Each structure stands twice: as structure tokens, then as C-alpha cells.
N, C-alpha and C positions, 0 to 999 in steps of 0.2 A: 133290612131285611133281621129273620129272627137270629140269632148267633148263642150257644151256650156255651157259660164259661163257666169251667172244671177248677176249682180255684184247691188247692190243699193248705187245709186248715189244720192248725195244730199251734202246740203251746209245751214250754218244758213238760209240765204238768199233765197234760191228754194225749192221748195217740192221735196218730194221723188218719184225717179222713179227709174227702173229697167232696163238694159241696156246689152243687150245681145251681147255676146262675142265669136262666134267658133273658136276654133281653132284645130290644129293637133297636139296632143301629146301621149305621152307615160305614160301605166299604173305606171310605177315608178318616173313619173316626179312630183316634190312636186307642192302645190298650191301654193307656193311663185314661184316656179320655172314660173307658170303658169300666173302668175301677173305681173313678170317681162316681160315676152313676150307680156304682153297686153302693159304694159306697153312702153317700146322699140318697137315694132314694129307696134302698130295697134291704140292706144290713150294715146298719150303722156300727154294727163291732168288728167288720173286716178292718186290718190292719197293714199297711205297704207305706211303703216312703216315696214323698216325691219332694220336688222344689221349684225349679226353674221351668218344667214342660217345655223346655226348649233343647235337650240336647247339648246341655253346657254343664250342669252340674253333677252328673252321673248316678242321683239318688235313688232313681225309680228303676235298678236295673234289679231284673228277675229272670227266671226261665219262664220262656214261651215256647210251649209244646218241647219241653225238654233242652232247649240251647237258651243259654244266657244270653239276655240284649236288653237295653233300654227299652221301657215302657212306654214311652213317651214319641221315641223314632220310631216305631213297628207300629205300622195300620193292620185295621181286622182285615182289610183284602188281600193282605200280605199270605193270610192262614188259611182263608175257609174260600170256597169257589161259588159263589151266589146261586149258579145254576143247579150245583149237586145237594140235594140237603143232608147226605149222610158227612157230609165234611164240614159242616157249620158249627165246628166244635174247637174249642181252643183252652187248652190245659197251660194251668198258672202254677208256679210253685218259686219257693226261694231258692236264692243263689247256693250251688255245693260249696264243699271244703270250708265252710262258717258257720259257728253255732247258731243256732234257730234261738229266737227271742218270741216272736209271736205273728202264726201265720205268714205271709211273704217277708217278713222282718228279721234279718240278721245281725247276731253280733259283727260287728267289723274291726275288734280292739285287733285280733291276729293279724289282718290286714297291714293296719296302719305301725304295727310292731316290726312285720316284717319289713315293709317301708324304710323304718329309723335305721335299722341294722346295715343300712348302705350309705349311710352320711349322706342325708339326700339335699346337701346344700354344695353351693360352689365353696372352696378352701382357696384364699388367696395368698395365704400364707404371709399379711401383714394388716399393719392397721392402714385402709386406702386416705390418702388424702385428697382424693379426688373419686369420680366415678369411673370404674373400668372400661373402656370403649372395646368396642368391636367395631371390624368391619362389615359390610354387609354379608361377606359371603363366609363370615365366621357365626352371624347370626342366623345365616340359609340354615348354617349346617344342625342347627337346633331345632329347626321349625318340626319336623317328623316327631320326633318325643317329645317335646312340649305342651304336643297335644293332648296326651293324658289327660282325662280328667277323672281317675282313681274310680272309676265306676263298680269295680269287683269284679268285670265279665270273666276277663281272662282269669284270673285267677280263681272263680268259679269253675272254669271248666279244664282248670292245667291236671294233666293226669300226674306229673310229679308230685303235687302235693297227696293225691290218695295215697300213696305207699311212702312218703318221706314228708313226714311234717317240718323236717327242719330245711327243707328247701324253699329258699324266701318267697319265690313268686315271680310269675314274668312282667306283674307290675313295678316291681321292686328294681329289677335287672335291666327294664326299658328305660327307669327314671336313672340308672347304673351309666348306661352307653351316655345318656344325655348329657351327662356328667362328666366323662371321661373326652366328650367331643365336646365340650366348653373351654375354649380359648385363654378363660379367665383363671379356670381350676389348675393349681398347681399340685395337687396329692394325686399324679395320675398312677405313679409308680404301688404306692401305697395301696391306692383301689384295686391296680389289679392284683394284688397276691393277697386280698380280703375277698375279691370275688371268687380266687383261684381255690379255695378251701373246700377241701373234702366235696361232699356233694348239696352242701347249704348253699352255695353258689351255682355259677354257670355249669358246673359240670352235674348237676342234680338235673338238667333239664332232657327230656325224654323225645323231643322234637316231634311231638305229636302234632304240632302244628293248631292246633285247638283254638291256643290262644290268637293269632293272627285270623283264624275264620270269624271267633266271635268280636271283635275290637270295634267300637262303633264309630272310632276317631282316625283307624285303619295306623296304629301306630307300629304295627307288625313288630310286638314283642319278640319272638324266638329269631325273628331278621338282628335284633340288636343285642340277642344274647348272642347269634352266630360272631358279630363283630366282637364282644367283648374276648371270646374266644381266640380268636385269630391275632387279635394285639395280644392276648397271653401266650401263645404261641409265639411271637414273636420279640418277647422280652427273654432276653438271654442273663440278663441276672438271678431271674428266678428259679429257683430249687423244682425242677422237674416231678412231678407226681404222675402217679399210675394214668390218671384221665387225659393228661397233655401227650403220655406216651401212646393211649390209645390213639385218641384222635390224628395224631400224627404217622403212626404207624398204618392206622385204615387208608388213610389219603393215601402213603406211600405204595401200600402193595395194590391198592386198586389201580395207581397209576403205572404200576410196572404189570398189572397181569389186565385190566380189566375186572377182576373181582378180586376176592380174599382169599390168601392162600392160609389155609386154617392151620397149616403145620407150623408155618412161622409166626401167627399172630400171637398163639399163646407166649412161645417161647421171649417173643421181643417186646408184649406187653406188659406179663404177667413176671415173667422172667427174667426181663430189663436187661434183655443180649446174652443172659447165662451171669449177670452180675447180683440178681435176687437169689440166693439159695433158698429162701422160706418161699417164696413165689413157685420157681421150679418144682420144690417139693410140693406142692399144692396142687399142681399138674396131673401129679403120676395117678393119682385115683381116676380121674378123669380118663385120661390116657388110657387107664387099663380097662376101664368100663368100653371103650369105644372100640379096641381092639378083640372084647368079648363078644362084642355085638355087631361084627362086622363094618365098623362104623369109622376106622380111622384112614383118614385120606394120604395114601403111600407115595402118592405121584400127585401130579399139579401141572393143568394146562391150561394157561389164557383165554379167556373168554375171546368171540369173535368180536373184531372192532377194536381190540384193545388198545390200536396208536390210535383212534377216533376218541376214547374216554381220558388218554393221556393227553391229548391234544387239548381236549374241553376243560381238564384241569390248569392246564397251563395256562387256561384264556383266561378262569378265573381269578386264577393268583396275580395275573399282570393286572386284570381290574383292577383287584380289591390295592394293589399298587399305586394306581392312577389315582383313588380315593384321598389318598395321603395328602 
């Protein structure tokens, strides 16, 4: 069947434009197969990355119809319906959140620099005389996070990166959880303190779920970020931040009433239960605007099924404890 590939052609010195290439392809052809065919038979000036062609190296990550994916993993048949001529079109563009080099090639420097900030290697605290052995169970805990191939798909789709360039990204924090889980690493306290800093660490995540959706290796970066947050909240020796308070208060209020009592939320999080005078003062302008517009909640009514919600939260907490 014939499929038209609309590829975003661009370079730092030229404007963006979509160039169309129509090929005779099979449903089972990968997107990378099609890119190779364009490069070898139609237009040798097209630039894109590739290496293993077998979902191992992560080099060929691009956006396919607006969603980040591996070109070597995705097939033409996943994007077109052979019987419907109007749907025989696939759009290809470079990864997001990264500077452009040319066409489908982006500069990965920021990606690697953010990975480096989480100290991405095991710290043993001593010079080993022999290898550090692990039990099968200890090693099994690393399987999911070790599957990351650093393709950049999660980084490309991360909404937090768009608004907060300092956020290290889901790829780095998934790696961070792998290190926190590693029985050979002795820097847990230091790591949790580092990942708790401002909005560059775990609290910068907006929980949009995009990283989980596009990860080709099912690493589930957002779930790993959630596990780090839970470990931070359980560390009694860490100084409590507003972000930590936000998480604790939100869960406690939902458990108490099924949904959030907005009157308490601001006072407990921003005002730190009347301990943060500056924080309390910052709430007054908002409170006044809410009063003037008739939006200030003078009462609170628990939601239906509040007891069921509380029971679910207790079950989740018990499951998290059982994981340890």
C-alpha cells in the first residue's frame, strides 16, 4: 500500500516545513524501515538517528503522529488503515524539550546533564575487596528500572519540563529510584535530601502520566517518582518542605472527608498550621478575592463514600509497607 510520510524538515538556520514522501510499504514495515528507504532511495539529505534497529539502544526515538516513540518498534500498520485512503498518512517530527540539530535529530546534552545531577552510579562507601553480591530478591527489585534505555521519549513528553527547565526529568528520577532500591548503595539519606530539593527533584513532577504512556520499556517513571516521594515522607530526619506538607495534607484531608477541605488546605500547607506568618500573609489577597466573588467556602461537607475512600488509602499504605 502507499503511505505518505510528512516529515518536519528544519535546521537551526532554516524555518520549519513539512516535506512529504510517498512510499509503497507493507503493514509490517517499521517506521525506521521507511525512514531508511527515504534516505537511501529518495532523499539522502534527510537526517535521523538510528543504531541497533532492535529496541535496545534507544537512538531512533522521534515523534510519530505527535507522540514520542521508537521508530524501530512502531509499525506502519499501527498508524494507517489500509482500506481507508484518507488515513494513509504518518507525520514524523523530532523529540520535544530538546534543542534541534537538524530534521529529526536533537541535541541530547541537557538530557544527559540532568541524568548526571542525580549521581547515577552506586555508591558503596568503601573500596571493595571483592564484588558486592546480591540475593535474587535484591536483584529482582532492580529489574523494572534497569530496563531504561535512555531513549528520551519520557523527557520529550514531560509537561513539567516545558514550564520548569530545572526539573531533572522522569528518566533521571526513574534512575534515582533504581539506585535507592539497590542494596549495595549506602547514600540513601543523601540522595533523598537531594531529590527533595525545590522543584528540580521529585516535587517538580506534575503527575501528567505522559512518561508512563510513552515509555517503550514499561519502566513507568511516574510510579518510580511516586515511590521516591513516599520514601522522602517517611524520612523523619529530613527538614519538612512545603512540597512535603502539600502531599501529606492533601492525602490526610482526602482520607478525612473524601475530598479536600479548601479552608484547611491553605492554612495547613502555605501557613504551616499558623507557624509560617509570611505564608499566612500571602493567603490574604486570595482570600479577599474569593470573598468578593462569593467563592469562599464557609462550610465543608464530606463527599459520598468518604469512608470507602479512607479505607482505600489505608489499603494503599499497607501495600506500600508490605513492599519494603
